[in-house]
KOLSEDO-110500 format. One record per residue: x, y, z of N, C-alpha, C in turn. Coordinates in nm, 2 decimals. Example, Ala and Ser with C-alpha at 12.3 -4.5 7.8 and 13.67 -1.06 7.14 Angstrom:
% KOLSEDO-110500
<<1.32; -0.57; 0.78>; <1.23; -0.45; 0.78>; <1.32; -0.33; 0.78>>
<<1.28; -0.22; 0.71>; <1.37; -0.11; 0.71>; <1.29; 0.00; 0.79>>
//
This chain:
% KOLSEDO-110500
<<-1.85; -1.46; 4.29>; <-1.79; -1.59; 4.25>; <-1.85; -1.64; 4.12>>
<<-1.97; -1.63; 4.10>; <-2.04; -1.66; 3.97>; <-1.97; -1.59; 3.84>>
<<-1.94; -1.45; 3.86>; <-1.88; -1.38; 3.75>; <-1.74; -1.43; 3.73>>
<<-1.67; -1.46; 3.84>; <-1.53; -1.51; 3.83>; <-1.52; -1.64; 3.75>>
<<-1.61; -1.74; 3.78>; <-1.63; -1.85; 3.72>; <-1.66; -1.83; 3.57>>
<<-1.75; -1.75; 3.54>; <-1.78; -1.71; 3.41>; <-1.67; -1.65; 3.32>>
<<-1.59; -1.57; 3.39>; <-1.47; -1.52; 3.32>; <-1.38; -1.63; 3.29>>
<<-1.35; -1.72; 3.39>; <-1.27; -1.84; 3.36>; <-1.32; -1.92; 3.24>>
<<-1.45; -1.96; 3.25>; <-1.49; -2.05; 3.16>; <-1.50; -1.98; 3.01>>
<<-1.53; -1.85; 2.99>; <-1.55; -1.78; 2.87>; <-1.40; -1.78; 2.80>>
<<-1.30; -1.73; 2.89>; <-1.15; -1.73; 2.83>; <-1.09; -1.87; 2.80>>
<<-1.15; -1.97; 2.89>; <-1.10; -2.10; 2.86>; <-1.15; -2.16; 2.72>>
<<-1.29; -2.12; 2.70>; <-1.34; -2.16; 2.56>; <-1.27; -2.08; 2.46>>
<<-1.25; -1.95; 2.47>; <-1.17; -1.88; 2.37>; <-1.02; -1.95; 2.35>>
<<-0.96; -1.97; 2.46>; <-0.83; -2.01; 2.44>; <-0.82; -2.16; 2.39>>
<<-0.93; -2.24; 2.42>; <-0.93; -2.37; 2.37>; <-0.97; -2.41; 2.23>>
<<-1.05; -2.31; 2.18>; <-1.10; -2.33; 2.03>; <-1.05; -2.23; 1.93>>
<<-0.94; -2.17; 1.97>; <-0.88; -2.08; 1.87>; <-0.74; -2.11; 1.85>>
<<-0.71; -2.14; 1.70>; <-0.59; -2.17; 1.65>; <-0.53; -2.05; 1.58>>
<<-0.39; -2.02; 1.60>; <-0.32; -1.92; 1.52>; <-0.28; -1.81; 1.61>>
<<-0.30; -1.81; 1.74>; <-0.24; -1.70; 1.82>; <-0.33; -1.59; 1.85>>
<<-0.28; -1.49; 1.91>; <-0.36; -1.38; 1.96>; <-0.44; -1.30; 1.85>>
<<-0.40; -1.28; 1.73>; <-0.46; -1.20; 1.64>; <-0.59; -1.28; 1.58>>
<<-0.57; -1.43; 1.58>; <-0.68; -1.51; 1.53>; <-0.80; -1.51; 1.65>>
<<-0.75; -1.47; 1.76>; <-0.86; -1.47; 1.86>; <-0.94; -1.34; 1.87>>
<<-0.89; -1.23; 1.80>; <-0.97; -1.11; 1.82>; <-1.11; -1.11; 1.77>>
<<-1.15; -1.18; 1.65>; <-1.29; -1.19; 1.62>; <-1.37; -1.26; 1.72>>
<<-1.31; -1.36; 1.78>; <-1.39; -1.45; 1.90>; <-1.40; -1.35; 2.03>>
<<-1.29; -1.28; 2.05>; <-1.31; -1.20; 2.17>; <-1.41; -1.09; 2.14>>
<<-1.41; -1.04; 2.02>; <-1.50; -0.94; 1.99>; <-1.65; -1.00; 2.01>>
<<-1.67; -1.11; 1.95>; <-1.80; -1.17; 1.96>; <-1.85; -1.21; 2.10>>
<<-1.76; -1.27; 2.17>; <-1.79; -1.31; 2.31>; <-1.81; -1.20; 2.41>>
<<-1.70; -1.11; 2.40>; <-1.68; -1.01; 2.52>; <-1.76; -0.88; 2.47>>
<<-1.74; -0.85; 2.34>; <-1.80; -0.72; 2.30>; <-1.95; -0.73; 2.27>>
<<-1.98; -0.81; 2.18>; <-2.12; -0.83; 2.13>; <-2.22; -0.90; 2.22>>
<<-2.17; -1.02; 2.27>; <-2.26; -1.09; 2.36>; <-2.28; -1.03; 2.49>>
<<-2.16; -1.00; 2.56>; <-2.17; -0.98; 2.71>; <-2.15; -0.82; 2.73>>
<<-2.12; -0.75; 2.64>; <-2.09; -0.61; 2.66>; <-1.99; -0.57; 2.77>>
<<-1.89; -0.67; 2.78>; <-1.79; -0.64; 2.89>; <-1.68; -0.53; 2.86>>
<<-1.69; -0.51; 2.73>; <-1.58; -0.41; 2.67>; <-1.64; -0.35; 2.54>>
<<-1.59; -0.24; 2.50>; <-1.62; -0.18; 2.36>; <-1.52; -0.23; 2.26>>
<<-1.55; -0.21; 2.14>; <-1.45; -0.25; 2.04>; <-1.32; -0.16; 2.06>>
<<-1.34; -0.03; 2.08>; <-1.22; 0.05; 2.10>; <-1.14; 0.01; 2.22>>
<<-1.20; -0.03; 2.33>; <-1.13; -0.08; 2.44>; <-1.04; -0.21; 2.42>>
<<-1.11; -0.30; 2.34>; <-1.04; -0.43; 2.30>; <-0.92; -0.39; 2.22>>
<<-0.94; -0.29; 2.11>; <-0.82; -0.26; 2.03>; <-0.70; -0.19; 2.12>>
<<-0.75; -0.11; 2.23>; <-0.65; -0.06; 2.31>; <-0.58; -0.17; 2.39>>
<<-0.66; -0.26; 2.44>; <-0.59; -0.36; 2.52>; <-0.49; -0.45; 2.42>>
<<-0.53; -0.46; 2.30>; <-0.44; -0.53; 2.21>; <-0.32; -0.46; 2.18>>
<<-0.33; -0.31; 2.16>; <-0.21; -0.24; 2.13>; <-0.11; -0.24; 2.26>>
<<-0.18; -0.22; 2.39>; <-0.09; -0.24; 2.50>; <-0.03; -0.37; 2.51>>
<<-0.11; -0.48; 2.49>; <-0.07; -0.61; 2.50>; <0.05; -0.63; 2.41>>
<<0.06; -0.58; 2.29>; <0.16; -0.58; 2.19>; <0.29; -0.53; 2.25>>
<<0.28; -0.43; 2.33>; <0.40; -0.35; 2.38>; <0.45; -0.40; 2.50>>
<<0.38; -0.51; 2.57>; <0.41; -0.56; 2.71>; <0.47; -0.71; 2.69>>
<<0.55; -0.75; 2.78>; <0.59; -0.88; 2.79>; <0.47; -0.99; 2.79>>
<<0.50; -1.09; 2.73>; <0.39; -1.20; 2.73>; <0.31; -1.22; 2.60>>
<<0.22; -1.31; 2.60>; <0.13; -1.34; 2.48>; <0.02; -1.24; 2.48>>
<<0.00; -1.18; 2.36>; <-0.09; -1.08; 2.34>; <-0.23; -1.12; 2.39>>
<<-0.28; -1.24; 2.36>; <-0.41; -1.28; 2.39>; <-0.44; -1.30; 2.54>>
<<-0.32; -1.33; 2.60>; <-0.33; -1.36; 2.76>; <-0.33; -1.21; 2.81>>
<<-0.26; -1.13; 2.77>; <-0.25; -0.98; 2.82>; <-0.39; -0.92; 2.80>>
<<-0.45; -0.94; 2.69>; <-0.59; -0.89; 2.66>; <-0.70; -0.96; 2.76>>
<<-0.67; -1.08; 2.80>; <-0.76; -1.15; 2.89>; <-0.75; -1.08; 3.03>>
<<-0.62; -1.05; 3.06>; <-0.58; -0.99; 3.19>; <-0.65; -0.86; 3.20>>
<<-0.64; -0.78; 3.09>; <-0.71; -0.65; 3.11>; <-0.85; -0.65; 3.12>>
<<-0.92; -0.74; 3.04>; <-1.07; -0.76; 3.05>; <-1.10; -0.80; 3.19>>
<<-1.03; -0.91; 3.24>; <-1.07; -0.96; 3.37>; <-1.06; -0.85; 3.49>>
<<-0.95; -0.77; 3.47>; <-0.92; -0.67; 3.58>; <-1.03; -0.56; 3.57>>
<<-1.07; -0.54; 3.44>; <-1.19; -0.43; 3.43>; <-1.32; -0.48; 3.50>>
<<-1.35; -0.62; 3.49>; <-1.46; -0.68; 3.53>; <-1.46; -0.69; 3.69>>
<<-1.36; -0.74; 3.74>; <-1.36; -0.78; 3.89>; <-1.22; -0.76; 3.95>>
<<-1.15; -0.65; 3.89>; <-1.02; -0.63; 3.97>; <-0.91; -0.72; 3.95>>
<<-0.83; -0.74; 4.05>; <-0.71; -0.84; 4.04>; <-0.74; -0.98; 4.04>>
<<-0.86; -1.02; 4.12>; <-0.90; -1.16; 4.12>; <-0.96; -1.19; 3.98>>
<<-1.02; -1.09; 3.92>; <-1.09; -1.11; 3.79>; <-0.97; -1.13; 3.69>>
<<-0.87; -1.06; 3.70>; <-0.76; -1.06; 3.59>; <-0.69; -1.20; 3.61>>
<<-0.69; -1.26; 3.74>; <-0.62; -1.39; 3.75>; <-0.72; -1.50; 3.70>>
<<-0.85; -1.48; 3.71>; <-0.94; -1.58; 3.66>; <-0.94; -1.59; 3.52>>
<<-0.94; -1.46; 3.46>; <-0.94; -1.46; 3.31>; <-0.82; -1.51; 3.26>>
<<-0.71; -1.48; 3.30>; <-0.57; -1.52; 3.26>; <-0.56; -1.67; 3.28>>
<<-0.60; -1.73; 3.38>; <-0.59; -1.88; 3.42>; <-0.68; -1.95; 3.31>>
<<-0.80; -1.89; 3.27>; <-0.91; -1.95; 3.18>; <-0.83; -1.95; 3.04>>
<<-0.76; -1.85; 3.01>; <-0.70; -1.84; 2.88>; <-0.59; -1.93; 2.85>>
<<-0.51; -1.95; 2.97>; <-0.39; -2.03; 2.96>; <-0.42; -2.18; 2.98>>
<<-0.52; -2.22; 3.06>; <-0.55; -2.36; 3.10>; <-0.56; -2.45; 2.97>>
<<-0.64; -2.42; 2.87>; <-0.66; -2.52; 2.77>; <-0.52; -2.54; 2.68>>
<<-0.46; -2.43; 2.67>; <-0.33; -2.44; 2.59>; <-0.22; -2.52; 2.66>>
<<-0.22; -2.51; 2.79>; <-0.13; -2.59; 2.87>; <-0.16; -2.73; 2.86>>
<<-0.29; -2.77; 2.87>; <-0.33; -2.92; 2.86>; <-0.31; -2.97; 2.73>>
<<-0.35; -2.89; 2.61>; <-0.34; -2.95; 2.48>; <-0.20; -2.95; 2.43>>
<<-0.12; -2.85; 2.46>; <0.02; -2.86; 2.41>; <0.09; -2.96; 2.49>>
<<0.06; -2.99; 2.62>; <0.14; -3.11; 2.69>; <0.11; -3.24; 2.62>>
<<-0.02; -3.26; 2.58>; <-0.06; -3.38; 2.51>; <0.00; -3.39; 2.37>>
<<0.00; -3.28; 2.30>; <0.05; -3.29; 2.17>; <0.21; -3.31; 2.17>>
<<0.27; -3.25; 2.26>; <0.42; -3.26; 2.29>; <0.45; -3.42; 2.33>>
<<0.36; -3.47; 2.40>; <0.39; -3.62; 2.44>; <0.38; -3.71; 2.33>>
<<0.28; -3.68; 2.22>; <0.23; -3.78; 2.11>; <0.26; -3.73; 1.98>>
<<0.31; -3.60; 1.96>; <0.31; -3.55; 1.82>; <0.41; -3.63; 1.74>>
<<0.53; -3.66; 1.80>; <0.61; -3.73; 1.71>; <0.58; -3.86; 1.66>>
<<0.47; -3.93; 1.72>; <0.43; -4.05; 1.67>; <0.33; -4.03; 1.55>>
<<0.27; -3.91; 1.52>; <0.18; -3.90; 1.41>; <0.21; -3.78; 1.33>>
<<0.34; -3.70; 1.34>; <0.35; -3.58; 1.28>; <0.39; -3.61; 1.13>>
<<0.42; -3.72; 1.07>; <0.44; -3.75; 0.94>; <0.33; -3.81; 0.87>>
<<0.22; -3.83; 0.94>; <0.09; -3.89; 0.87>; <0.04; -3.78; 0.77>>
<<0.00; -3.82; 0.66>; <-0.04; -3.73; 0.55>; <-0.16; -3.66; 0.60>>
<<-0.26; -3.73; 0.67>; <-0.39; -3.67; 0.71>; <-0.36; -3.54; 0.81>>
<<-0.26; -3.56; 0.90>; <-0.22; -3.45; 0.99>; <-0.16; -3.33; 0.91>>
<<-0.08; -3.37; 0.81>; <-0.03; -3.26; 0.73>; <-0.13; -3.18; 0.66>>
<<-0.24; -3.24; 0.60>; <-0.34; -3.19; 0.53>; <-0.44; -3.10; 0.63>>
<<-0.44; -3.17; 0.75>; <-0.52; -3.08; 0.85>; <-0.47; -2.95; 0.89>>
<<-0.34; -2.95; 0.89>; <-0.26; -2.82; 0.93>; <-0.28; -2.73; 0.82>>
<<-0.28; -2.78; 0.69>; <-0.30; -2.69; 0.57>; <-0.43; -2.62; 0.59>>
<<-0.53; -2.69; 0.62>; <-0.66; -2.64; 0.65>; <-0.68; -2.54; 0.75>>
<<-0.61; -2.57; 0.85>; <-0.62; -2.49; 0.98>; <-0.55; -2.35; 0.95>>
<<-0.42; -2.36; 0.88>; <-0.35; -2.24; 0.84>; <-0.44; -2.14; 0.77>>
<<-0.52; -2.20; 0.67>; <-0.60; -2.13; 0.58>; <-0.72; -2.06; 0.67>>
<<-0.78; -2.13; 0.76>; <-0.88; -2.09; 0.85>; <-0.82; -1.97; 0.94>>
<<-0.71; -1.98; 0.99>; <-0.64; -1.88; 1.07>; <-0.62; -1.75; 0.99>>
<<-0.59; -1.77; 0.86>; <-0.56; -1.65; 0.78>; <-0.71; -1.58; 0.76>>
<<-0.81; -1.65; 0.74>; <-0.94; -1.60; 0.73>; <-0.99; -1.53; 0.86>>
<<-0.96; -1.58; 0.97>; <-0.98; -1.51; 1.10>; <-0.92; -1.38; 1.12>>
<<-0.78; -1.38; 1.08>; <-0.71; -1.26; 1.10>; <-0.76; -1.15; 1.00>>
<<-0.79; -1.19; 0.88>; <-0.83; -1.09; 0.78>; <-0.98; -1.04; 0.83>>
<<-1.05; -1.13; 0.89>; <-1.18; -1.08; 0.94>; <-1.17; -0.98; 1.05>>
<<-1.06; -1.00; 1.14>; <-1.02; -0.91; 1.24>; <-0.98; -0.78; 1.19>>
<<-0.90; -0.77; 1.08>; <-0.86; -0.65; 1.02>; <-0.97; -0.58; 0.98>>
<<-1.07; -0.64; 0.90>; <-1.18; -0.58; 0.83>; <-1.27; -0.50; 0.96>>
<<-1.29; -0.58; 1.06>; <-1.36; -0.52; 1.18>; <-1.28; -0.41; 1.25>>
<<-1.16; -0.42; 1.27>; <-1.08; -0.31; 1.33>; <-1.07; -0.19; 1.25>>
<<-1.09; -0.21; 1.10>; <-1.06; -0.09; 1.02>; <-1.15; 0.02; 1.06>>
<<-1.28; 0.01; 1.06>; <-1.40; 0.11; 1.08>; <-1.35; 0.17; 1.22>>
<<-1.31; 0.11; 1.32>; <-1.30; 0.15; 1.45>; <-1.16; 0.22; 1.48>>
<<-1.06; 0.20; 1.37>; <-0.92; 0.24; 1.40>; <-0.89; 0.35; 1.30>>
<<-0.94; 0.35; 1.18>; <-0.89; 0.44; 1.07>; <-1.02; 0.54; 1.06>>
<<-1.01; 0.66; 1.12>; <-1.12; 0.75; 1.12>; <-1.09; 0.88; 1.05>>
<<-0.96; 0.91; 1.00>; <-0.94; 1.02; 0.93>; <-0.81; 1.00; 0.84>>
<<-0.76; 1.10; 0.77>; <-0.65; 1.09; 0.68>; <-0.52; 1.06; 0.77>>
<<-0.50; 1.12; 0.89>; <-0.38; 1.10; 0.96>; <-0.39; 0.95; 1.00>>
<<-0.49; 0.88; 1.03>; <-0.49; 0.76; 1.08>; <-0.46; 0.67; 0.96>>
<<-0.51; 0.71; 0.85>; <-0.47; 0.63; 0.71>; <-0.31; 0.63; 0.70>>
<<-0.26; 0.75; 0.70>; <-0.12; 0.78; 0.67>; <-0.04; 0.69; 0.77>>
<<-0.08; 0.69; 0.90>; <-0.01; 0.61; 1.01>; <-0.01; 0.46; 0.97>>
<<-0.14; 0.42; 0.92>; <-0.16; 0.28; 0.89>; <-0.06; 0.24; 0.77>>
<<-0.06; 0.31; 0.67>; <0.03; 0.28; 0.56>; <0.17; 0.28; 0.60>>
<<0.21; 0.37; 0.67>; <0.35; 0.37; 0.71>; <0.38; 0.27; 0.79>>
<<0.31; 0.24; 0.90>; <0.33; 0.12; 0.99>; <0.33; -0.01; 0.92>>
<<0.24; -0.03; 0.82>; <0.23; -0.15; 0.76>; <0.37; -0.17; 0.66>>
<<0.40; -0.07; 0.61>; <0.51; -0.09; 0.51>; <0.64; -0.11; 0.59>>
<<0.66; -0.05; 0.71>; <0.76; -0.07; 0.81>; <0.77; -0.22; 0.85>>
<<0.65; -0.26; 0.91>; <0.65; -0.40; 0.95>; <0.65; -0.50; 0.84>>
<<0.60; -0.48; 0.73>; <0.61; -0.58; 0.62>; <0.73; -0.59; 0.56>>
<<0.81; -0.48; 0.54>; <0.93; -0.49; 0.45>; <1.05; -0.45; 0.52>>
<<1.05; -0.43; 0.66>; <1.18; -0.42; 0.73>; <1.17; -0.51; 0.85>>
<<1.29; -0.50; 0.93>; <1.30; -0.59; 1.05>; <1.28; -0.52; 1.19>>
<<1.22; -0.40; 1.16>; <1.20; -0.31; 1.28>; <1.09; -0.38; 1.37>>
<<1.11; -0.36; 1.49>; <1.03; -0.44; 1.59>; <0.89; -0.37; 1.60>>
<<0.78; -0.45; 1.60>; <0.65; -0.40; 1.61>; <0.61; -0.32; 1.73>>
<<0.70; -0.34; 1.83>; <0.68; -0.26; 1.96>; <0.72; -0.11; 1.93>>
<<0.83; -0.10; 1.85>; <0.88; 0.03; 1.82>; <0.78; 0.10; 1.73>>
<<0.73; 0.04; 1.63>; <0.64; 0.09; 1.54>; <0.50; 0.13; 1.62>>
<<0.46; 0.07; 1.72>; <0.36; 0.10; 1.79>; <0.38; 0.23; 1.87>>
<<0.50; 0.23; 1.94>; <0.53; 0.35; 2.03>; <0.54; 0.47; 1.93>>
<<0.61; 0.46; 1.82>; <0.63; 0.58; 1.74>; <0.48; 0.62; 1.68>>
<<0.40; 0.52; 1.65>; <0.27; 0.55; 1.59>; <0.19; 0.63; 1.71>>
<<0.20; 0.58; 1.83>; <0.14; 0.65; 1.95>; <0.18; 0.80; 1.95>>
<<0.31; 0.81; 1.94>; <0.36; 0.95; 1.95>; <0.31; 1.04; 1.83>>
<<0.31; 0.97; 1.72>; <0.27; 1.05; 1.60>; <0.11; 1.08; 1.61>>
<<0.04; 0.99; 1.66>; <-0.10; 1.01; 1.71>; <-0.12; 1.13; 1.78>>
<<-0.04; 1.14; 1.90>; <-0.05; 1.25; 1.99>; <-0.02; 1.38; 1.92>>
<<0.09; 1.39; 1.84>; <0.14; 1.50; 1.79>; <0.02; 1.55; 1.67>>
<<-0.01; 1.47; 1.60>; <-0.12; 1.49; 1.50>; <-0.24; 1.55; 1.56>>
<<-0.29; 1.47; 1.67>; <-0.41; 1.52; 1.75>; <-0.39; 1.65; 1.80>>
<<-0.28; 1.69; 1.86>; <-0.25; 1.82; 1.91>; <-0.26; 1.93; 1.82>>
<<-0.19; 1.90; 1.69>; <-0.19; 2.00; 1.59>; <-0.32; 2.02; 1.53>>
<<-0.40; 1.91; 1.53>; <-0.53; 1.93; 1.47>; <-0.62; 2.01; 1.57>>
<<-0.60; 1.99; 1.71>; <-0.68; 2.06; 1.80>; <-0.65; 2.21; 1.80>>
<<-0.50; 2.23; 1.78>; <-0.46; 2.37; 1.78>; <-0.52; 2.45; 1.66>>
<<-0.53; 2.39; 1.55>; <-0.58; 2.45; 1.42>; <-0.72; 2.48; 1.44>>
<<-0.80; 2.38; 1.51>; <-0.94; 2.40; 1.54>; <-0.96; 2.51; 1.64>>
<<-0.89; 2.53; 1.74>; <-0.91; 2.62; 1.82>; <-0.87; 2.75; 1.77>>
<<-0.78; 2.76; 1.67>; <-0.74; 2.89; 1.60>; <-0.86; 2.93; 1.51>>
<<-0.91; 2.83; 1.43>; <-1.02; 2.86; 1.35>; <-1.14; 2.90; 1.42>>
<<-1.16; 2.86; 1.55>; <-1.28; 2.90; 1.63>; <-1.26; 3.04; 1.68>>
<<-1.14; 3.07; 1.72>; <-1.10; 3.20; 1.77>; <-1.12; 3.31; 1.65>>
<<-1.08; 3.27; 1.53>; <-1.08; 3.36; 1.42>; <-1.24; 3.39; 1.39>>
<<-1.33; 3.27; 1.39>; <-1.45; 3.30; 1.38>; <-1.53; 3.40; 1.47>>
<<-1.48; 3.36; 1.60>; <-1.54; 3.45; 1.71>; <-1.49; 3.60; 1.69>>
<<-1.37; 3.62; 1.66>; <-1.33; 3.75; 1.63>; <-1.40; 3.81; 1.51>>
<<-1.42; 3.74; 1.41>; <-1.50; 3.79; 1.29>; <-1.64; 3.83; 1.34>>
<<-1.70; 3.75; 1.40>; <-1.85; 3.76; 1.45>; <-1.85; 3.90; 1.54>>
<<-1.76; 3.91; 1.63>; <-1.75; 4.01; 1.72>; <-1.74; 4.15; 1.64>>
<<-1.64; 4.15; 1.55>; <-1.61; 4.27; 1.45>; <-1.75; 4.31; 1.38>>
<<-1.83; 4.20; 1.33>; <-1.95; 4.22; 1.26>; <-2.06; 4.28; 1.35>>
<<-2.07; 4.23; 1.48>; <-2.16; 4.28; 1.57>; <-2.12; 4.43; 1.60>>
<<-2.00; 4.47; 1.62>; <-1.95; 4.61; 1.65>; <-2.00; 4.69; 1.53>>
<<-1.95; 4.65; 1.41>; <-1.99; 4.74; 1.29>; <-2.14; 4.75; 1.28>>
<<-2.21; 4.65; 1.31>; <-2.36; 4.67; 1.30>; <-2.42; 4.76; 1.39>>
<<-2.35; 4.77; 1.52>; <-2.40; 4.86; 1.62>; <-2.38; 4.99; 1.59>>
<<-2.26; 5.02; 1.52>; <-2.24; 5.15; 1.47>; <-2.33; 5.21; 1.37>>
//
């Protein structure tokens, strides 16, 4: 019960103090979930994000559901999801009720300019942290460049880009493994020949 409450509170805090959506939450999730509590690794969080991008719903909520399920099964998934959703539900309801009364105030407009700048910084920070964990070889770099180009300069769905990238990763990994096995077999054959020649 204590851990379920902790799941709810942690994700409630993440959901309540993060502006800018799921991507802006990544640095906070990394700090709270990966660094402080060791509930998941960086690689697992990245995997959850990738899956969350491909499934219906908000990416941050989907990620919370994955982490909650990993910790305490189905009940943990519900606790983490409720924690992530609860502050947004309350805050958005209040804003929707009163926003029209102060949306034209200069101070509100200036505040949103600052918030947008901070969100951009959070997302950039997430990209920097994700880079070392995600781009490990030339194949990963090629997939990154092509994916970025497609998403940035075309109207192709990000879901399709992720699916195609996953297939490309599988194919490149299989090809690399085949080459490695072939090189290993060649080395073993050469070693065997040398041993036979030496025995003669």
